[in-house]
N, C-alpha and C positions, 0 to 999 in steps of 0.2 A: 458457434452455431447460433443463429438468430431464430427465435420462435415468435411468429406473429399470431396471437390468438385470434379466433374468429370474430370476437367482439373485443374492442379495446379494454384492457385492464387498467384499473387505477393502481396507484402505488399500494394502497391499503389492501386491495385484493391480491396483488402479487405477494405481499408479506404473509398472507394467509396460506399460500401454496406450500407444499412440502419442499424442504431443501433438496437440492440436487447435488450430485457428485460427478464432476467438479461443480463448484458453485455457479449459480446463475445470477446475473445482475439485471436490474431494471433501469433502462436508459431510454428516455424519450418515448415511453409507452411500449417499448419492446423488451422482451426477455432475451438476454444474450448469455449463453453458457460459456464460461471461461474454458480454455483448453486444459486438458489434463497435464499437470506439471510433469516434466521429465527430469532426468538425472541432474543436469547442470542447474536448472531452475530450483529444484528441491534442495540441492546442496548449498547453493548461495543463500537461499531463503532461510534454511535452518541455522546455518552458521551466523548469518546477519542478525536474526532475532536473538540468538544466544549472546552474541557480542554486545549488542545494544543493551540488553537487559543486565548483563554482567557489570556494565559501567553505570547505567542510569537508574536501575531499579533499587540497589541497596540504599541509596540516599534519597529515595522517593522523589526523584526528579521526573522520571517518565517511565513508561512501560511499553514495550513492543509486543504486538499481537500478530500472529500469522493468520491470514485468511479470515479476517474479522469483518462481518457485515456491518457497514456504516450507512445509515439511511438519513439523508438530508437533501434539501434543495430539489425535491421531487424525483430523486434517484436513490437507488439502493445499490451500493458498490461494495465489492469485496477486494480491497487492495491486498497485494501479496504480503505486505507488512504495513500495519497501521501503528503509528506511535502516538501516544497520548501523554501529555504532561500529567503529572500525578493528580493535581487538583481538578483536572477536567475528566478524569475517568468516571463514567457514570456509575452510580452506586444505587443499590436498592434500599429499602426501608431499614434493613439491618446493617447497613454500611459495607456490605459485600459488593464485589463487582457485579454490575447489572448484566443481564443478558442482552438487552437492546441498547445499541449505541446509536442514538438519534442525532449525532453531531459529526462534523467533519474531523478527521484526525489532525493533529498538529503537524505531523510529518507523514507523508504518504510515499510508499516505496513500491514500485512495480518492477517485476523481472520479466523481460520479454521472453516468450516461448517461441519456438521455431514457426509455428503456424499462426501466431497471433498478429493481429493488425496493430502496427505501431501507432497509427492514427487514432484508433479507438483508445489505446492506453494513454496517449497524450491528452486526448479529450477528457478522460477521467481525471488525470492529474490537474488539468486546467479547471475542471469543475470543482475539485477540492480547493484549489487556490482561491477561486472566486467565493468560496464559503469559509474562508478564514484559515486554511492550512498554511503553515509558514514556509514549507518547502516540499518539493516533490523530487524524487529520484526515479529515473528510468534506467534500469540496469540491463545491459545487453551482454549476456554471458558468452555468446559466440564471438563478438567483436572485442570483448573485454574492455568495455568503456561504460561510462555513466554520464547521462544527460542530467544536469541539475536545473530544476525550475525553481526560481526564487519567487517570493511572495509578490513582487512587482511584475512578475511574468517574464523577466529576463531569463535567458537560457545560457548555460555554459556547458562545455563538454570536457570531460576528464578522461584521458586515455593513456597518458604516460605512466609507466610503472611507479614513478616517484610522486605523481600527482596526489596531493592530499585532497580528499573529497570534502567540500563544504558541508556543514551540518547546521540545523537551526540553532539560534543563540542559546536555547535552553539545554542543548546537547553539547555545548562547547568542550566538555570533558571527554567526549568520545572522539577519538582520532582514528582515521582510516585512510590508507592509501589505496590506489588501484591495485598494486601488487598484493597488499594484504587482503583486499576483498576477494580477489580471484585465486589466491593461493589454495583455497579449499578444493579447487578443481583438480589440483595435482597431488593432494594428500591421499 
């Protein structure tokens, strides 16, 4: 859902608005509310965040966050999963994780919902890549495939059950095949 305010909002004004459920994003001066996640989306998202954190978090390599607002490059996006390398996780003055993440994630992961525009999601991934994100995934639970967007903006599709899905170099210890990713939908 796109909301066009009566007078154009700035990014700073948008950030002062109350949060919505589901989250709204600020893109090119427009407020766009994300669709409400449904069963397949939520299942893949929850299992993926847990799996990434199980491998990367104990050694302080990186951490995955679900539905985290990331504000950078005149946009405020809420990727389904945002992964930050440990040293780039914003911290407050006490060394705790900050509330505001004003940088692009190192790895952005979007999970397509049935009513969602694939074009809009791809634009968000490309925006992240243009601002330093190392890799973007677009997961389609209905088709059981993953589009992988590399930092140089090349694209590859992974759809065979045995396909191992590429990860950013910092996450090389995390291994996942198409079959493993979508097995949660049958459990």
